[in-house]
N, C-alpha and C positions, 0 to 999 in steps of 0.2 A: 662618726661618731657626732660630729658638729649639726648634723640635719636630722637626727632622732630626735623622737619626741622624750622628756623627761618625767620624773614625778618626786616632788619634793615631799610629800605626805603619807607613812604610811607606816604600819605599823604592825608587829610581830608579836610572838608567843611571850616575847617580856615582857608585853602589857597586855592589850586584848585581840591580836591578831591573830589568824587563826594557821599560819605559815610561821617555822623559824627563820630565824633571820638568813641561814643559809638558803631556804629552799625560798625566802621571797628574795635574792637573789638570784639566782637560778631561775627563778619565772621571768621574772625581770628581763636577765639574759633573752630567752628564750622567748618573749615578745618585742624585741628591738628596741629595749630602752638604751637610749645614749647615757642614762646616769638614776641615780636613785639613792636619798635620803631615807632613813631610816629615825621614823619621830615618837619615839613608844611617849608613853603616857609617864610622866612624872619619873622615870626610868630612863638609863642608860644601862642595862644590864646586858641586852644584846646586842651592844656596838664594837666590841672584838669579835665576836665569827663575823658580823655583819659585814666589818671593814677588808675580815680575812678572805672571805666568800669574795669580796670583790677584787683583791688581788688573785687568789687562785682562777675565778671566772672570768675577767679580764672585765669588770664594766665598772665605772667610774663610781665610786660610792662618796656620802654624804654623812658624816654623822650629827647627830643633831636628837631632837627631843621637843615634846612638847608639855608645856607646863599649865595645869588648870591655873587660875587667879581669881581673886576673892575681886568679886562683880555683880552686885545685887540686882539691877534692872533685866541684868540678861545670861548669856554664859562666856567669858572672855578666856581664849588661848592662845598662851604665848610660845611661838614655834622658835626655838635655837639650832642654827646653822655653825657647822664646822668649828664645836665645839672641844675645848679638849676634856675627852671623858673621864680624863683622872685625876681633874682639878682637888685640892681637898677641900675647896669654901662651896662646889659645886657639888661634890656628894654628900657632905654635911648636912647641908640644904636639904637635898635630896630624900633620904634619910626621914627627916621629919615628916614629908607628906606622906611615905611609906608607911611611915606608921600612923599616919591618921588616915590613911588607908586600912588598915588593919583595923584599927578602930572601931571603925564606924560599919562594916559589912555585917557583924553579928547584928548589931543594932538594926540593920535591915532586915535581916532575916525573922526577929524578934517582930517588929514590924507586920511583915507577912505573915507568920504564925499566928497575929492576933486577930487577923483577916481570915484568918481558915485557909491559909494557905501552906500544907505541909512542905518542908523543904529543909535540911539542915545544912552546916555549914560542909559538914564533909560532903554532901553532895557536889556542892559548890567549888571545892576544892580538889576534886576530884576532873574537875574539866579543865583545868589552868596549869601551865607548867610554869608559868613567871608568876608577877604580882599578880593578888585575887581586886578586881573592882566588879562596880555593876555591871557588867557587859557578860562577865561569866554569871550571877546571881539572874541574870535575866535570859543568858543560855540555858540556867538548869531548869528554870519555870516553862522557858517550850521542849526540854526534853520531857519533862513532866506531864507534859499533855495541860498545863493548864491556861499557858498563850499559844498563839501558833506561829510567833515570830519574836525573833531579838526585837524588833520596833514595837509588837504589838505592850509585847513586858515593862517598856520605856513609859510608854503611851500610858497605860492603865493605872503602873505603880512607881516608877524608878526616877520617872524624870524630876526635876525640881520643882518643886509645889506638891508630888503627888501626893499619896497615901502613904507607899512606905519608903519614902525619900526622907534619909538623912544628911541633914550638912556637916560639912568634916573641915579642919584647920586647912585652908587658902595663904599663900602666900601674896602682897598686894600687888596689882600690874608693876607696879614701881619694883619693887622685889624682886620680881619675877624677872624682868628685864635686866637688874642686875647681875644675878643670878648666872643669866648667859652670859652678858658682857664680862662678867668676873671670869668665866672660863675663856677665854678669846673668845666667842662666838658671835653671830647674828641673828640680835632681835627681830623677831615677824610678827605682825600680827594676824593670827590664824583666823580663817572665816568670818568676817566683819557682821555679815547677816545675825550672828548669834549673839549677838549684844544687843537688839532688839534696840536702837538708837531710828524711827524712821523719819528724823527730820535730818535733810544733810550738811546744816548750819553745825547743829550738836553733833553731829558725829565728826567733822573738820575739827571742829573744837576739842573733843573729847582725843584724838588720833595726835594733834598738837601735842598736847600733852604729854601725850605718850614719847614721842619723840623728842619733845622737851628733854626725856628722861632715858632718853637712849634707843629707843625705837625706829630698825632702819628701814622697814619695809612694811607691805601689807599684802596677803594669802590672794590676790584677785581673782584667778583662775582656781575653781573650786565648783564640784557636780552643782552642790545646791544652790549656786548664784544664777539668778536671773540676766537674760541678758541687760538688762538695767541695771541691774546691782554692777555685773562686770564691766558695764564703761564708768561709772559712777566711782567707784574704787581704783580705775586705772587714772580717771583726770586727778583722784585724791594723790593719788602718788604724783602727778606730774606737779600739781600746785605746792607739796610739800614737801619735795625731795627726795622722794622715798622710792626705795626701787619694788618693783613687781615679782611675787613669786607664787606656783600653784602647785598644787599637787590633788590626787583623788581621795585621798584619806583612807584607803585600799585597808580593809579589815583582812577577806578573804571570807569564809565560809560564814559568819555569821551576820555580814551585810551584803548579801550574795548580787543586790544590787546593783554594785560600786565597783567597777573594775579597776586593775590598776593598768597606768598612764592615761586614760579614756573616760575615765568616772562614769556617767551615765549612757557614752557611747559618742558624745561629740567634742571631749575636752581636747585639750593640745596644748601641751606646756612645751614650748621652745627652746633647747640647748642654750639659746641666746641668754636667755634669762638665769642661768647658772651660772653664766659669764660675769653678770652684773654682781652677783653674790661674790664669786672669786675677786672683783675687783675691789669689794668691799674688805676682803680679808687680806689682799696683801697691803 
């Protein structure tokens, strides 16, 4: 296992992936993964099935999640690894995020209808097994022939600032880190390029502030990172004493250009990175 690639960022049907947690483990096992983390959006609902599947199939599994934090300049996601997914405080706070999603969905549908795009909430619900979010609305738009891909749906209508975008409640970055830490987890900043902070000095200052509030690492290896970004994030980890992590952000059929373990074909996350996470946990 020690020389096999790992993937520390993927999604199941509990949020917006196309494979169930068990199917995800089976797929990773077939592809020769050394370990896999499930990091569904704002939910831990798939983790029991995921961990049990790992035990049955002999694949090392890491319980995780991905929290969308409030951040005006861009998008900030905080990954949490080795969380206690039965922790009362974590479950209480996640329920608030899930309620916010439920309240936002009808508002997005209403905006689309006002734009002359016929779509019902029932059509969206029919496409999901877990919690509903923008990716399911995007998929419904694809199935109705309104757009040709999920990416197009986001670009034209659903992305932040788009004509059908609706803001929702999010916890602050500090609160998001605290949720993970309180549940015994390791908080890591996901795909830093989505912060939209181009100046290295400014980025370092922001990450330092997050570290002062409990952040432990950066997701350095990611399919959308350029070579230069990857090198920058690696250097920041060294300078700030943070661990490096990496993952494909695999969703399955909704994002066919991204493959488990390899991203767009060139990503490789070594098992040694997971060893660093374990050392923090111990």
